[in-house]
C-alpha positions as CSV (number, residue, x, y, z in Angstrom):
1,K,15.2,-5.1,25.5
2,A,13.8,-1.5,25.6
3,Q,10.6,-1.2,24.7
4,A,7.4,1.7,24.6
5,P,5.3,2.1,26.0
6,V,6.6,0.9,29.3
7,G,4.9,-2.1,30.7
8,S,2.9,-0.7,33.4
9,F,1.9,-2.4,36.9
10,G,-1.3,-1.0,37.9
11,E,-4.4,-3.0,37.9
12,L,-8.1,-1.7,38.8
13,Y,-8.5,-1.7,42.9
14,A,-12.5,-2.6,42.1
15,A,-14.2,-4.1,39.0
16,I,-15.9,-1.1,36.8
17,N,-18.8,-1.1,34.6
18,A,-18.8,0.2,31.1
19,S,-20.0,3.3,32.1
20,Q,-17.7,5.2,35.1
21,T,-15.4,7.8,34.6
22,S,-12.9,7.2,37.1
23,F,-11.3,4.5,39.1
24,E,-8.8,3.9,41.2
25,V,-6.1,1.8,40.8
26,A,-3.8,-0.3,42.6
27,G,0.3,-1.3,42.3
28,A,1.1,1.8,40.8
29,L,2.5,5.7,41.6
30,V,1.1,8.7,40.1
31,S,4.9,9.1,38.6
32,E,4.2,5.5,36.5
33,Y,1.6,7.4,34.1
34,D,1.4,10.7,32.3
35,A,-0.2,13.5,33.8
36,S,-3.1,13.3,31.2
37,G,-3.1,10.7,28.3
38,T,-4.5,7.2,27.1
39,I,-4.6,3.9,28.7
40,R,-5.7,0.0,27.7
41,I,-7.9,-2.0,29.6
42,G,-8.3,-5.5,28.4
43,D,-9.6,-4.4,24.8
44,E,-10.7,-1.0,25.6
45,I,-8.8,2.1,25.1
46,M,-9.5,5.5,27.0
47,T,-8.4,8.7,27.6
48,Y,-7.8,10.6,30.8
49,T,-7.5,14.3,31.6
50,G,-6.2,13.7,35.3
51,V,-4.1,11.4,37.6
52,A,-3.6,11.4,41.6
53,T,-2.9,10.1,44.7
54,S,-5.7,8.3,46.3
55,T,-6.8,6.0,49.5
56,N,-6.0,2.8,47.5
57,G,-3.9,3.6,45.1
58,I,-4.0,6.3,42.1
59,E,-7.0,7.5,40.7
60,F,-7.7,8.5,36.9
61,T,-10.2,11.0,36.4
62,G,-11.9,12.5,33.6
63,V,-12.3,8.9,31.6
64,T,-13.7,9.1,28.1
65,R,-14.5,6.0,27.8
66,G,-14.1,3.6,24.4
67,T,-11.8,5.9,22.5
68,D,-10.0,5.5,19.5
69,G,-12.1,2.5,17.9
70,S,-12.6,0.8,20.6
71,T,-15.7,-0.5,22.7
72,A,-16.9,0.8,26.7
73,D,-16.8,-2.8,28.8
74,E,-16.9,-3.8,32.2
75,H,-13.8,-4.8,33.3
76,D,-12.8,-6.9,36.2
77,E,-10.9,-6.1,39.6
78,E,-7.1,-6.7,39.1
79,S,-7.5,-6.2,35.5
80,T,-4.1,-4.4,34.4
81,V,-4.3,-0.4,33.3
82,Q,-1.4,0.1,31.0
83,Q,-0.3,3.1,29.7
84,C,-0.4,4.1,25.8
85,L,2.0,5.6,23.3
86,R,0.3,8.7,21.4
87,Y,2.0,10.6,18.8
88,T,-0.4,13.1,16.8
89,D,1.0,15.0,13.1
90,E,4.2,14.5,14.7
91,V,7.7,14.6,12.2
92,I,10.0,11.7,11.8
93,D,13.0,13.1,13.8
94,D,11.0,13.9,16.7
95,V,9.1,11.0,17.0
96,L,12.5,8.8,16.6
97,F,14.2,11.4,19.2
98,D,11.6,10.3,21.8
99,L,12.1,6.6,21.2
100,L,15.6,6.5,21.3
101,T,16.1,8.6,24.5
102,T,13.0,8.3,26.3
103,Y,12.2,4.7,25.8
104,G,16.0,3.4,24.6
105,G,18.1,5.4,27.3
106,I,20.6,6.7,24.3
107,P,21.9,9.8,25.8
108,A,21.0,12.8,23.6
109,E,24.2,13.3,22.8
110,Y,25.2,10.4,20.9
111,L,22.0,11.4,18.3
112,D,23.0,13.8,14.9
113,T,19.4,15.3,15.5
114,T,21.3,19.0,13.5
115,N,21.5,16.4,10.1
116,W,18.5,14.5,11.1
117,A,16.4,17.9,10.9
118,S,17.9,19.1,7.6
119,E,18.0,15.2,5.9
120,I,14.1,15.4,6.6
121,G,13.3,19.0,5.9
122,S,14.7,18.6,2.6
123,Y,13.5,15.2,1.2
124,L,10.9,13.7,4.1
125,S,8.6,16.7,4.9
126,L,5.7,15.2,4.1
127,Y,5.5,13.0,6.6
128,R,3.7,14.0,9.6
129,L,3.4,10.6,12.1
130,T,0.1,9.8,14.1
131,G,-0.8,6.9,15.8
132,L,-1.2,4.5,19.1
133,V,1.1,1.9,20.6
134,T,-1.2,0.5,23.3
135,E,0.9,-2.4,24.8
136,P,4.6,-2.5,25.4
137,V,6.7,-3.3,21.9
138,S,10.5,-3.7,21.2
139,V,11.7,-0.2,20.7
140,F,14.2,-1.6,17.9
141,Q,10.8,-2.9,16.4
142,I,8.9,0.5,16.0
143,V,12.3,2.3,14.9
144,S,12.4,-0.3,12.2
145,E,8.5,0.5,11.3
146,I,9.0,3.7,11.4
147,Q,12.0,3.5,9.0
148,M,10.3,1.5,6.1
149,Q,7.2,3.6,6.3
150,T,8.9,6.8,5.8
151,L,11.8,5.7,3.3
152,C,14.7,6.8,6.0
153,Y,17.5,4.6,7.5
154,L,19.3,4.9,11.1
155,W,22.8,3.8,11.8
156,W,25.4,3.7,14.3
157,D,29.1,5.9,12.8
158,E,31.5,4.6,14.9
159,R,33.8,6.9,13.2
160,D,32.0,9.8,14.8
161,A,30.1,8.5,17.3
162,L,26.6,9.1,16.6
163,V,23.5,7.9,15.7
164,K,23.2,8.8,12.2
165,L,20.3,9.0,9.5
166,K,19.3,9.2,5.5
167,A,16.5,9.4,3.4
168,I,16.2,7.0,0.7
169,R,16.4,9.0,-2.1
170,G,18.5,9.8,-5.7
171,V,21.6,12.0,-5.4
172,D,21.9,15.5,-5.8
173,E,25.5,16.2,-5.9
174,E,27.9,14.3,-8.7
175,P,28.8,11.4,-7.1
176,D,32.8,10.2,-7.0
177,T,33.4,6.9,-9.3
178,I,35.8,4.7,-8.4
179,T,37.8,2.2,-10.3
180,D,38.8,-1.4,-10.2
181,D,41.9,0.5,-11.8
182,V,42.6,2.7,-8.9
183,N,40.7,1.8,-6.3
184,I,39.0,-1.7,-5.6
185,L,41.6,-4.0,-4.7
186,A,41.9,-6.7,-7.4
187,G,40.2,-10.1,-6.1
188,T,38.2,-8.8,-3.6
189,F,34.9,-7.6,-5.9
190,S,32.0,-9.8,-5.9
191,L,28.2,-9.4,-7.0
192,T,25.3,-10.7,-4.9
193,E,22.1,-10.9,-6.3
194,K,18.5,-10.9,-4.2
195,P,15.9,-12.2,-5.6
196,R,13.9,-12.7,-2.5
197,E,13.5,-8.9,-2.2
198,R,12.0,-8.3,-5.7
199,V,8.9,-6.6,-5.9
200,S,6.0,-6.6,-8.2
201,R,3.0,-5.9,-6.1
202,I,3.7,-3.6,-2.9
203,Y,0.2,-3.2,-0.7
204,V,0.7,-0.2,2.3
205,H,-1.8,-0.7,4.9
206,Y,-2.5,2.4,6.6
207,L,-5.2,4.6,8.8
208,M,-5.2,1.9,11.3
209,R,-8.7,1.9,13.1
210,D,-8.2,-0.9,15.8
211,F,-5.2,-0.1,18.2
212,T,-5.8,-3.4,20.2
213,Q,-4.9,-5.6,17.2
214,N,-1.3,-6.9,15.6
215,Y,0.1,-4.2,13.7
216,D,0.6,-6.4,10.9
217,D,-3.0,-7.9,10.7
218,A,-4.4,-6.3,7.6
219,E,-7.7,-6.3,9.6
220,A,-6.8,-3.6,12.1
221,Y,-6.5,-1.3,8.8
222,T,-9.0,0.5,7.2
223,A,-7.3,1.4,3.9
224,R,-5.2,-0.4,1.5
225,Y,-3.2,1.4,-1.5
226,G,-1.5,-1.0,-4.0
227,V,1.1,-0.5,-6.9
228,V,1.3,-3.5,-9.5
229,N,4.2,-3.2,-12.2
230,L,2.6,-6.1,-14.6
231,E,5.5,-5.9,-16.8
232,A,8.5,-7.1,-14.1
233,E,5.5,-10.2,-13.9
234,S,5.7,-11.0,-18.0
235,P,6.6,-14.3,-19.4
236,Q,9.9,-11.9,-20.7
237,L,11.1,-10.4,-17.6
238,Y,10.5,-12.6,-14.2
239,G,7.4,-14.5,-14.8
240,E,5.9,-14.5,-11.4
241,K,4.1,-12.4,-8.9
242,A,6.8,-11.1,-6.2
243,V,4.3,-9.4,-3.1
244,R,5.2,-6.9,-0.6
245,N,2.9,-5.8,2.8
246,V,3.9,-2.8,4.9
247,Y,1.7,-2.3,7.5
248,A,2.1,1.1,8.0
249,R,0.9,2.2,11.7
250,F,1.9,5.5,11.8
251,L,0.5,6.7,8.1
252,R,-3.1,8.2,8.1
253,T,-3.4,9.2,4.4
254,Q,-3.2,7.8,0.8
255,A,-0.8,10.8,-0.1
256,L,1.6,9.3,2.2
257,A,1.1,5.4,1.6
258,A,1.1,6.0,-2.0
259,N,5.0,8.1,-1.7
260,T,5.8,4.9,0.3
261,A,4.6,2.7,-2.2
262,T,5.9,3.7,-5.4
263,K,9.4,4.5,-3.8
264,I,9.6,0.9,-2.4
265,I,8.9,-0.5,-6.0
266,T,10.7,1.6,-8.0
267,R,13.7,0.4,-5.5
268,Y,12.6,-3.1,-6.0
269,V,10.8,-4.0,-8.9
270,E,14.3,-5.1,-10.7
271,V,16.2,-8.2,-8.6
272,P,18.3,-6.4,-6.2
273,T,21.7,-6.4,-6.0
274,E,24.5,-6.0,-3.6
275,A,28.8,-6.0,-3.9
276,T,31.3,-6.5,-1.7
277,F,34.7,-5.2,-2.4
278,E,38.1,-3.5,-0.1
279,M,39.8,-1.1,-0.7
280,D,43.2,0.2,1.0
281,A,44.1,3.7,3.1
282,K,44.1,6.2,0.6
283,D,39.9,5.3,0.2
284,R,39.7,4.8,3.6
285,D,36.9,8.5,3.6
286,Y,34.0,6.6,2.2
287,W,31.7,5.1,4.8
288,V,27.9,3.8,5.3
289,G,25.5,6.4,4.0
290,D,28.0,7.4,1.6
291,T,26.7,7.3,-2.3
292,F,29.4,6.7,-5.4
293,R,29.5,5.2,-8.9
294,I,31.7,1.3,-9.8
295,S,33.1,0.8,-12.5
296,H,34.4,-2.9,-12.4
297,Y,35.0,-5.6,-15.5
298,L,33.0,-8.0,-13.7
299,D,29.7,-5.9,-13.5
300,R,28.6,-5.6,-17.5
301,D,25.4,-5.8,-19.0
302,Q,23.9,-8.0,-21.9
303,Y,25.8,-6.4,-24.5
304,G,29.3,-6.8,-22.4
305,A,29.5,-3.0,-22.0
306,R,30.3,-1.9,-18.2
307,R,27.8,-1.2,-16.1
308,I,28.4,2.4,-13.9
309,R,25.9,1.8,-11.8
310,Q,25.2,3.6,-8.6
311,W,26.0,2.3,-4.8
312,T,25.0,3.1,-1.7
313,V,27.7,1.7,1.1
314,I,25.4,0.1,3.8
315,S,28.6,-2.0,6.2
316,A,31.8,-0.8,6.5
317,E,34.7,-2.8,8.3
318,E,38.2,-1.9,8.9
319,L,39.7,-5.1,8.3
320,V,43.2,-3.5,9.3
321,P,42.6,-0.8,11.7
322,G,44.5,2.6,9.2
323,E,45.3,0.7,6.1
324,R,42.6,-1.7,4.7
325,V,38.5,-1.7,4.6
326,R,35.6,-3.8,3.5
327,Y,32.6,-2.7,1.9
328,T,29.3,-3.5,1.5
329,V,27.3,-1.3,-1.2
330,A,23.5,-1.7,-2.4
331,D,22.8,-0.7,-6.0
332,T,20.6,2.4,-5.9
333,T,21.4,3.4,-9.1
334,L,16.7,2.9,-9.7
335,Y,16.6,6.0,-7.4
336,G,18.0,8.5,-9.9
337,R,18.9,11.9,-9.6
338,I,16.9,15.2,-7.5
339,F,17.1,18.2,-9.8
340,Y,16.5,21.8,-8.2
341,I,13.7,23.6,-10.5
342,M,15.2,27.2,-11.1
343,A,14.1,31.0,-10.4
344,A,12.6,31.8,-13.6
345,D,15.6,34.3,-14.4
346,A,17.6,31.8,-13.9
347,A,20.6,31.4,-16.5
348,D,19.8,29.5,-19.8
349,Y,21.4,25.6,-20.1
350,P,25.1,26.3,-20.4
351,G,26.4,22.6,-21.5
352,Y,26.4,19.6,-19.5
353,D,30.0,20.3,-18.2
354,A,29.2,23.9,-16.9
355,A,25.6,22.9,-15.7
356,P,25.3,22.9,-12.0
357,F,24.7,19.3,-11.0
358,K,21.3,20.1,-9.0
359,N,20.1,22.3,-11.8
360,C,16.9,21.2,-13.8
361,Y,16.4,22.8,-17.1
362,I,13.6,23.0,-19.4
363,G,14.5,21.1,-22.8
364,N,12.5,20.3,-26.7
365,A,9.6,18.6,-27.2
366,D,11.8,15.7,-27.4
367,G,13.2,16.1,-23.4
368,L,16.1,17.5,-25.2
369,L,18.7,20.4,-24.1
370,S,20.8,22.1,-26.7
371,D,23.5,19.3,-26.8
372,G,21.5,16.0,-26.9
373,E,21.2,15.8,-23.0
374,Q,18.2,14.6,-21.2
375,S,16.4,17.6,-20.1
376,G,14.9,16.9,-16.3
377,R,11.5,15.6,-15.8
378,I,8.8,16.3,-13.7
379,S,7.1,12.7,-12.6
């Protein structure tokens, strides 16, 4: 039920024309508005430099009319004067912190901000959020939009009593492998395909120009970036289009829109798969956000061989506290593996078994290393 910005109760004390740069507002207190900022009346957006108590309520001064692509207009007495929420060139974790604490009412000590900053600094540092919300919107919705636009996810970890964050990304540490003969309890493993989530065409609408329209209205945006995988639409594969639109009110550059679009289609160009299974107490350290490989006799390729895929835990529930846990995991194999380019004087490739998992080594013209393993690739 939390909303951002908070609904404003102030109303114009008297009608105003299209050129007034100060006016009075009744039914509100100075504390209900920012000391300076942005307001909306009808379909007009305005900025102001000051607000103070006046004879008939409060008075806005230093008003610039018709900002943010809107048009200055006349407004009737008793028109609502709504405070707006603006972010300008903000990092992801700062925006999420503000939404969850200022508007969501979550105590700051429940937010794992140190690890948020580390994760975002390492994997999502290019993202800067700029946007304007001109009417009250569910905090849940805005946070969900940001997760989709920037490719991260938040969740409540009840074990640590913290809201955690992780970028949607490949692995940079060697994942564990869990198996049906050592870890997964017999008779509990099942696979579910999600054909409705497949994507062959992704369009990211960005550079919002009309902040008075619904955020999911394509007409409210100046630009659109699309990625299409025609092979996935061929008769040999799925034989039809699968389109997804992302309305990115906080993205302002093509580079960010392209990054979002590319990663989404990479993840969903094949029908996504989820698995559920149970493990006992000796494996209960695995929890939401963890990534590992699974080897199970029910997961085989077209040749009958076991598929050792990469999975990320999206849900975990202790069926019997301290004894038995049910997991739901999503196939994140297509996110791949993250390599780090080393310094020029780093040691040569020592072989697959000895090479650090993160290191990226240069291969020969065929993209192979000295023992036939694939080298890292810049894509």
